[in-house]
C-alpha positions in Angstrom: 8.9 -129.4 -132.8 8.3 -127.7 -136.2 9.8 -127.7 -139.6 9.2 -126.2 -143.1 9.6 -128.8 -145.8 8.9 -126.7 -148.9 8.3 -123.1 -150.0 7.2 -121.3 -153.2 6.5 -117.7 -154.2 3.4 -116.2 -155.7 4.2 -113.5 -158.3 2.9 -110.0 -157.6 -0.5 -109.1 -158.8 -2.1 -112.5 -158.7 -3.5 -112.4 -155.2 -6.9 -110.8 -154.8 -6.7 -107.4 -153.0 -9.5 -108.6 -150.7 -9.6 -112.4 -150.2 -13.1 -113.7 -149.5 -14.4 -115.6 -146.5 -15.3 -119.2 -147.0 -19.1 -119.9 -147.5 -20.5 -123.1 -146.2 -23.8 -123.6 -148.0 -25.9 -126.6 -148.8 -24.1 -127.3 -152.1 -20.7 -127.2 -150.3 -22.0 -129.5 -147.6 -23.0 -132.1 -150.2 -19.7 -131.9 -151.9 -17.7 -132.3 -148.7 -19.9 -135.2 -147.6 -19.3 -137.0 -150.8 -15.5 -136.6 -150.7 -15.5 -137.5 -147.0 -17.4 -140.6 -147.6 -14.9 -141.8 -150.2 -12.1 -141.3 -147.7 -14.1 -143.0 -145.0 -14.7 -146.0 -147.3 -11.0 -146.3 -147.9 -10.3 -146.1 -144.2 -12.9 -148.8 -143.5 -11.3 -151.0 -146.1 -7.9 -150.6 -144.5 -9.3 -151.4 -141.1 -11.1 -154.5 -142.4 -7.9 -155.8 -144.1 -5.9 -155.2 -140.9 -8.5 -157.1 -138.8 -8.6 -160.0 -141.2 -4.8 -160.2 -141.2 -4.8 -160.1 -137.4 -7.6 -162.6 -137.0 -5.9 -165.0 -139.4 -2.8 -165.2 -137.3 -4.2 -165.1 -133.8 -7.7 -166.6 -134.1 -7.0 -170.0 -132.6 -5.0 -168.7 -129.6 -7.6 -166.0 -129.0 -10.5 -168.6 -128.8 -8.6 -170.7 -126.1 -7.8 -167.6 -124.0 -11.4 -166.3 -124.2 -12.7 -169.7 -123.1 -10.5 -169.8 -120.1 -11.3 -166.3 -118.9 -15.1 -166.0 -119.2 -15.7 -166.3 -115.4 -13.0 -163.7 -114.6 -14.4 -161.2 -117.3 -17.9 -161.6 -115.9 -16.8 -160.9 -112.4 -15.0 -157.7 -113.5 -18.0 -156.5 -115.5 -20.3 -156.9 -112.6 -18.0 -155.0 -110.3 -17.5 -152.2 -112.8 -21.2 -151.9 -113.3 -21.8 -151.5 -109.5 -19.1 -148.8 -109.4 -20.7 -147.0 -112.3 -24.1 -147.0 -110.7 -22.8 -145.4 -107.6 -21.1 -142.6 -109.6 -24.1 -141.8 -111.7 -26.7 -142.0 -108.9 -26.4 -138.3 -108.0 -27.5 -137.3 -111.6 -30.8 -139.3 -111.2 -30.8 -140.3 -114.8 -33.7 -142.7 -114.3 -36.0 -139.7 -114.2 -34.3 -137.8 -116.9 -37.2 -138.5 -119.4 -39.7 -137.2 -117.0 -37.9 -133.9 -116.9 -37.9 -133.7 -120.6 -41.6 -134.3 -120.9 -42.3 -131.6 -118.3 -40.2 -129.2 -120.3 -42.1 -130.0 -123.4 -45.4 -129.3 -121.7 -44.1 -125.9 -120.5 -42.8 -124.9 -124.0 -39.1 -125.5 -123.5 -37.2 -127.0 -126.4 -36.3 -130.7 -126.3 -33.3 -131.3 -124.1 -33.0 -127.8 -122.9 -34.1 -128.6 -119.3 -30.6 -129.3 -118.3 -29.8 -125.5 -118.6 -32.2 -124.8 -115.7 -33.1 -121.1 -116.2 -33.2 -121.1 -120.0 -36.8 -119.8 -119.9 -35.6 -116.6 -118.3 -33.1 -115.7 -121.1 -34.0 -112.7 -123.3 -33.9 -113.1 -127.1 -33.4 -110.1 -129.5 -34.1 -110.3 -133.2 -31.3 -107.9 -133.9 -27.9 -107.5 -132.2 -28.5 -103.7 -132.3 -31.4 -104.3 -129.8 -29.3 -106.2 -127.4 -28.0 -103.9 -124.6 -25.1 -106.2 -124.0 -23.7 -106.0 -127.5 -21.9 -102.6 -128.0 -19.9 -103.3 -131.1 -21.7 -103.2 -134.5 -21.2 -106.1 -136.9 -20.3 -103.9 -139.9 -17.3 -102.4 -137.9 -15.9 -105.9 -137.4 -16.4 -106.8 -141.1 -14.6 -103.6 -142.2 -11.7 -104.3 -139.8 -11.4 -107.9 -141.0 -11.5 -106.7 -144.6 -8.7 -104.3 -144.0 -6.5 -106.8 -142.2 -6.8 -109.2 -145.1 -6.0 -106.7 -147.8 -3.1 -107.6 -150.1 -1.4 -104.9 -152.2 -0.3 -105.2 -155.8 3.3 -104.6 -154.6 3.1 -107.5 -152.0 4.3 -111.1 -152.7 2.7 -114.2 -151.2 5.1 -116.9 -150.0 3.8 -120.3 -149.3 5.4 -122.6 -146.7 4.5 -126.2 -146.2 4.8 -126.8 -142.4 4.6 -129.5 -139.8 4.2 -128.2 -136.2 3.6 -130.4 -133.2 2.4 -133.2 -135.5 -0.1 -130.8 -137.1 0.3 -130.3 -140.9 -0.7 -127.0 -142.6 0.2 -124.6 -145.3 1.1 -121.1 -144.1 0.3 -118.3 -146.5 2.7 -115.4 -145.8 2.5 -111.9 -147.2 5.9 -110.2 -147.9 6.0 -106.4 -148.0 9.3 -105.6 -149.4 9.2 -101.9 -149.0 8.6 -102.1 -145.3 10.6 -105.3 -144.5 7.5 -106.9 -143.2 6.6 -110.6 -143.3 3.5 -112.1 -141.7 1.2 -115.1 -141.8 -1.9 -114.0 -143.7 -3.9 -117.2 -143.2 -3.2 -121.0 -143.1 -4.6 -124.2 -144.6 -4.9 -127.4 -142.7 -3.4 -130.4 -144.4 -4.1 -134.2 -144.0 -0.5 -135.3 -143.7 3.1 -134.1 -143.6 3.5 -131.9 -146.7 6.4 -132.6 -149.1 5.9 -130.3 -152.0 3.9 -127.2 -153.1 3.2 -125.8 -156.6 1.5 -122.5 -157.3 -1.2 -122.6 -160.0 -2.6 -119.6 -162.0 -5.7 -121.6 -163.1 -9.0 -122.1 -161.2 -9.5 -125.8 -160.4 -12.5 -127.7 -159.0 -15.3 -126.0 -157.0 -14.9 -122.3 -157.7 -17.0 -119.4 -158.9 -14.1 -118.3 -161.3 -14.5 -118.7 -165.0 -12.7 -121.6 -166.7 -9.2 -120.6 -167.9 -9.4 -117.3 -166.1 -6.4 -115.9 -164.1 -6.5 -117.3 -160.6 -4.4 -117.9 -157.4 -4.4 -121.6 -156.4 -1.9 -124.0 -155.0 -1.4 -127.8 -155.3 0.0 -129.7 -152.3 1.6 -133.1 -152.2 1.9 -135.0 -148.8 2.7 -138.4 -147.5 -0.8 -139.2 -148.5 -1.2 -140.3 -152.3 -3.8 -137.7 -153.0 -3.0 -134.1 -154.2 -5.0 -131.4 -152.7 -5.8 -128.1 -154.6 -6.8 -125.0 -152.7 -7.9 -121.5 -153.5 -5.5 -119.0 -152.0 -7.9 -116.1 -152.3 -10.4 -117.8 -149.9 -9.7 -117.9 -146.2 -10.9 -120.4 -143.5 -11.7 -123.1 -146.1 -12.8 -126.4 -144.6 -12.0 -128.6 -147.6 -9.9 -128.4 -150.8 -11.5 -127.2 -154.0 -10.4 -130.4 -155.7 -8.5 -133.6 -154.9 -6.4 -135.4 -157.6 -6.3 -139.0 -156.8 -8.5 -141.8 -155.4 -9.9 -139.6 -152.7 -11.4 -137.3 -155.4 -13.1 -140.0 -157.5 -16.7 -139.4 -158.7 -19.7 -141.6 -158.3 -18.9 -143.8 -161.3 -15.5 -144.6 -160.0 -16.9 -145.2 -156.6 -19.3 -147.8 -158.0 -16.3 -149.6 -159.7 -14.5 -149.5 -156.4 -17.4 -151.3 -154.6 -17.0 -154.2 -157.0 -13.4 -154.8 -156.0 -13.0 -157.7 -153.6 -9.6 -156.6 -152.3 -8.0 -153.1 -152.1 -4.8 -152.9 -154.2 -1.8 -150.7 -153.4 -0.1 -151.5 -156.6 0.9 -148.6 -158.9 -1.7 -147.9 -161.6 -2.5 -145.5 -164.4 -5.3 -143.6 -162.6 -3.9 -142.3 -159.3 -0.8 -142.5 -157.0 -0.7 -145.1 -154.2 2.2 -143.6 -152.2 3.6 -140.3 -151.1 3.7 -137.4 -153.6 7.2 -136.1 -153.8 7.2 -133.5 -156.5 4.8 -131.3 -158.5 5.4 -129.2 -161.6 2.8 -126.9 -163.3 3.1 -126.4 -167.1 3.3 -122.7 -167.8 2.3 -123.1 -171.5 -0.5 -125.6 -171.1 -2.0 -124.2 -167.9 -4.4 -127.2 -167.4 -1.5 -129.7 -167.1 0.1 -130.6 -163.7 2.8 -133.2 -163.4 3.3 -135.2 -160.2 5.8 -137.8 -159.1 5.6 -140.3 -156.3 7.2 -142.8 -154.1 5.2 -145.4 -156.1 7.9 -144.9 -158.9 5.5 -143.3 -161.4 5.1 -139.8 -163.0 1.5 -138.7 -163.7 0.1 -136.0 -165.8 -3.1 -134.5 -164.6 -5.8 -132.5 -166.5 -6.9 -129.8 -164.1 -10.1 -129.1 -166.1 -11.4 -132.6 -165.4 -9.2 -133.3 -162.2 -8.4 -136.8 -163.9 -5.1 -138.4 -164.6 -4.5 -138.1 -168.3 -1.3 -140.2 -168.6 1.0 -142.2 -166.3 4.7 -142.9 -166.9 7.1 -145.5 -165.6 10.5 -144.2 -166.7 12.2 -144.9 -163.3 12.7 -148.0 -161.1 12.7 -146.2 -157.8 11.1 -143.2 -156.0 10.7 -140.2 -158.3 11.5 -137.1 -156.3 12.1 -134.2 -158.8 10.3 -132.7 -161.7 10.8 -129.7 -164.0 9.1 -128.6 -167.3 11.3 -127.3 -170.1 10.9 -123.6 -170.4 10.7 -123.5 -174.2 9.8 -127.1 -175.3 6.6 -127.3 -173.3 6.0 -131.0 -173.7 9.4 -132.0 -172.4 9.6 -133.0 -168.7 12.7 -133.6 -166.6 12.4 -136.2 -163.8 14.9 -137.3 -161.2 14.8 -140.4 -159.1 16.4 -142.4 -156.3 17.5 -144.8 -159.1 20.3 -142.2 -159.7 19.1 -141.2 -163.1 17.5 -138.2 -164.7 15.2 -138.5 -167.7 14.2 -135.8 -170.2 11.0 -137.3 -171.8 8.5 -135.9 -174.3 5.1 -136.4 -172.7 3.6 -136.9 -176.1 5.7 -140.0 -176.8 4.9 -143.5 -175.6 6.2 -144.6 -172.3 9.3 -146.0 -173.8 12.9 -145.0 -174.3 13.9 -141.4 -173.4 17.3 -139.7 -172.9 18.7 -140.6 -169.6 21.7 -139.3 -167.5 23.3 -141.0 -164.5 24.7 -139.5 -161.3 26.8 -140.8 -158.4 24.1 -140.8 -155.8 20.3 -140.3 -155.2 18.9 -137.3 -157.1 17.5 -134.5 -154.9 16.4 -131.8 -157.3 16.5 -130.9 -161.0 16.3 -127.5 -162.7 16.5 -126.2 -166.3 18.7 -123.2 -166.9 16.1 -120.4 -167.4 18.7 -118.3 -169.3 19.8 -121.1 -171.7 17.3 -124.0 -171.8 19.8 -126.3 -173.6 21.3 -126.9 -170.2 20.0 -128.3 -166.9 21.2 -128.8 -163.3 21.0 -131.9 -161.1 21.7 -131.8 -157.3 22.4 -135.0 -155.4 22.5 -136.5 -151.9 26.3 -136.4 -152.0 26.3 -132.6 -152.1 27.2 -132.3 -155.8 25.7 -130.2 -158.6 25.9 -131.6 -162.1 25.5 -129.2 -165.2 24.5 -131.0 -168.4 23.9 -130.2 -172.0 20.6 -131.8 -173.0 21.8 -132.1 -176.6 24.6 -134.5 -175.5 22.5 -137.4 -174.2 24.6 -140.5 -173.5 23.9 -143.9 -174.9 24.5 -145.3 -171.5 23.6 -143.4 -168.3 26.9 -144.6 -166.7 28.8 -142.7 -169.4 27.1 -139.4 -168.7 29.6 -136.4 -169.1 28.5 -133.1 -167.5 29.8 -129.8 -168.7 31.0 -129.3 -165.1 30.4 -130.7 -161.6 30.5 -128.8 -158.3 31.1 -130.2 -154.9 28.9 -127.5 -153.3 28.3 -129.1 -149.9 29.7 -132.0 -147.8 26.2 -133.2 -147.1 23.0 -133.5 -149.2 21.9 -130.6 -151.3 18.3 -130.7 -150.1 17.4 -127.6 -152.3 18.8 -125.3 -154.8 17.5 -122.6 -157.2 18.6 -120.7 -160.3 17.7 -117.0 -160.2 15.1 -116.3 -163.0 16.1 -112.7 -163.3 19.8 -112.6 -162.8 21.8 -114.8 -165.1 24.5 -117.0 -163.4 23.1 -116.5 -159.9 22.6 -119.8 -158.0 21.7 -120.6 -154.4 22.2 -124.0 -152.7 20.9 -125.2 -149.3 22.0 -128.2 -147.4 21.4 -130.4 -144.4 24.7 -129.0 -143.2 22.6 -125.9 -142.2 24.4 -123.6 -144.7 23.2 -121.6 -147.7 25.7 -120.8 -150.4 25.4 -118.3 -153.2 27.3 -118.9 -156.5 28.3 -116.9 -159.5 28.2 -119.2 -162.6 30.6 -118.0 -165.3 31.5 -119.5 -168.6 34.5 -121.1 -167.0 32.4 -122.6 -164.2 30.8 -121.6 -160.8 32.6 -119.7 -158.0 31.2 -119.4 -154.5 30.3 -115.9 -153.5 29.2 -116.3 -149.9 28.3 -119.0 -147.4 25.9 -118.3 -144.5 24.1 -120.1 -141.7 20.8 -118.3 -141.5 19.7 -120.2 -138.3 16.8 -122.0 -139.9 18.3 -125.4 -139.0 18.8 -128.0 -141.7 18.0 -126.2 -144.9 15.1 -127.8 -146.8 14.1 -125.0 -149.2 15.8 -122.1 -151.0 13.7 -120.2 -153.6 14.3 -117.0 -155.4 11.4 -114.4 -155.9 10.0 -114.5 -159.4 9.6 -110.7 -160.0 12.1 -108.3 -161.4 11.6 -105.8 -158.6 12.5 -108.4 -155.9 14.9 -110.5 -158.0 17.6 -110.7 -155.3 15.2 -111.9 -152.6 15.7 -115.5 -151.4 13.3 -117.4 -149.3 15.0 -119.9 -147.0 13.4 -122.4 -144.6 14.3 -125.6 -142.8 14.1 -127.9 -139.8 13.5 -125.0 -137.2 10.2 -124.1 -138.7 11.2 -120.5 -139.5 11.0 -118.7 -142.9 13.7 -116.1 -143.7 13.6 -113.7 -146.6 17.2 -112.6 -147.5 17.8 -109.6 -149.6 21.0 -110.9 -151.0 21.7 -107.6 -152.9 22.6 -106.1 -149.5 25.5 -108.6 -149.0 28.8 -107.0 -149.8 30.2 -110.1 -151.6 27.0 -110.4 -153.8 27.2 -106.7 -154.6 30.7 -107.1 -155.9 30.0 -110.3 -157.9 26.9 -108.9 -159.6 27.8 -105.2 -159.5 26.3 -104.7 -163.0 22.8 -105.7 -161.7 22.9 -104.0 -158.3 21.9 -100.4 -158.0 24.8 -98.3 -156.6 24.3 -97.0 -153.0 25.9 -94.2 -151.0 27.5 -95.2 -147.7 27.3 -98.5 -146.0 24.6 -101.0 -147.0 23.1 -102.9 -144.1 22.2 -106.5 -144.8 18.5 -107.2 -144.8 17.0 -110.3 -143.3 13.3 -110.5 -142.7 11.7 -113.3 -140.6 8.6 -114.2 -138.4 9.9 -115.1 -134.9 8.8 -118.5 -133.8 8.6 -119.9 -130.2 11.1 -122.7 -130.8 13.1 -124.3 -128.0 15.3 -126.3 -130.3 18.9 -125.2 -129.9 21.4 -124.9 -132.7 25.1 -124.7 -131.9 26.2 -124.1 -135.4 25.7 -120.3 -135.6 28.9 -119.5 -137.3 29.0 -117.8 -140.7 31.6 -117.5 -143.4 31.7 -114.7 -146.0 34.0 -114.4 -148.9 34.4 -113.0 -152.3 34.9 -116.3 -154.0 38.6 -116.3 -154.6 40.2 -119.8 -154.7 36.8 -121.3 -153.5 35.5 -122.8 -156.8 35.3 -126.4 -155.6 34.4 -127.4 -159.2 36.0 -129.6 -161.8 35.9 -128.7 -165.5 35.1 -131.7 -167.7 36.5 -130.1 -170.9 40.0 -131.5 -170.2 38.6 -135.1 -170.5 
């Protein structure tokens, strides 16, 4: 079983032409050991708490049972020991030390006697002197370097994936000119990934200069810590930085030792539950917002990797975030408490404009072409379009500009095209992707497709002008599709002023990496249309 839970694009020109191989030196070993010890301490605390809870409830019964079964246990132990002695007799382990001492006297390294003829092995100072090695090391390095090359016209696409209970981030390279999509490298993750956010700022352990242009990614998972990785380094063993309790320094670790009991209660310093959404601030590049199932929103300073501020605007899980494209301190947050808040992060954690919806919020987006407006998608398959200037006094009295019943099931993802005004894509657990043309009178459906990715969990448009019509789609089947929507006939008609004219018939372009997936999907039908009489939206102006 495999599934892709989230995707995001890396703009062209940010990836290093030749990514570097990970270097494991003494300094890196110390850094990893320190971080790993913090995580081990947390795991030991959890184990101790569980054992105390278990002993408290079952201690008396266990003592009675142990007293009554001592004779039986002793008998089993003796029988097991006898069987074990018979099995090990052939290895003559009683004289193992004698063999080791003999090897030492003869000049063989400690413990190497078990390999028998090790003394007869030939050793060469250089691989070039070894007659059994025919390929030169430099040739391998050159080939690897060429395979890893990324061109300035390539896009990276990041896909958070769970496959056979193994969580990792797949880093794809998309070559638009040649319709080629392939996995460049992947990054192992500690838990099921839930969100990914691309960063153009170097964070944590890196040789890059502070505030320089970089190619990093932040990943939120079912674990409360946020991991940050360098996308230009392959085969990394550990993240460059960890935002959260697992990334605390020595001073914080000393404070933790003084605690008598581990607390899972929400606090101002780190998340204590799954990280559901991430949002990087494009104007203040060192700021990253995160939201969690612990009902808090946190603002991280990437220069210090510390939490700068924590907010409690919501009363349930906070699952969606979006920074205002112009007012760089205003953050939109959506929650399972069925409200959306537009809060100025400079203001105290108090009253902020709030809008209500009919069911759990799934996603939020600002309109990139008119930032006075924003979108909300919900579990009931509805899109709400609001004017931020018309904040209601009571969330229950929220009045959208229009609402759209886009799907019959949850809208698990949607995106607004950053290059083409009025172009929206929605993806649902009903396994369909729908494209919409948003006009002054409201949205009209352009096309509906089943792209055979299973339940759709992610739909994201490419960020660059040259590939503005490309849509990345992924879902419960674990496959990633890149759909050139400009090759669809209905899209070409709806956005004819933005699509280059073509001679003859245009063949629809879909690019994917084939996966070995045994999961069957009976819903393979598709429905195309030009949008006539398929609006499915209600204007609120009449009210």
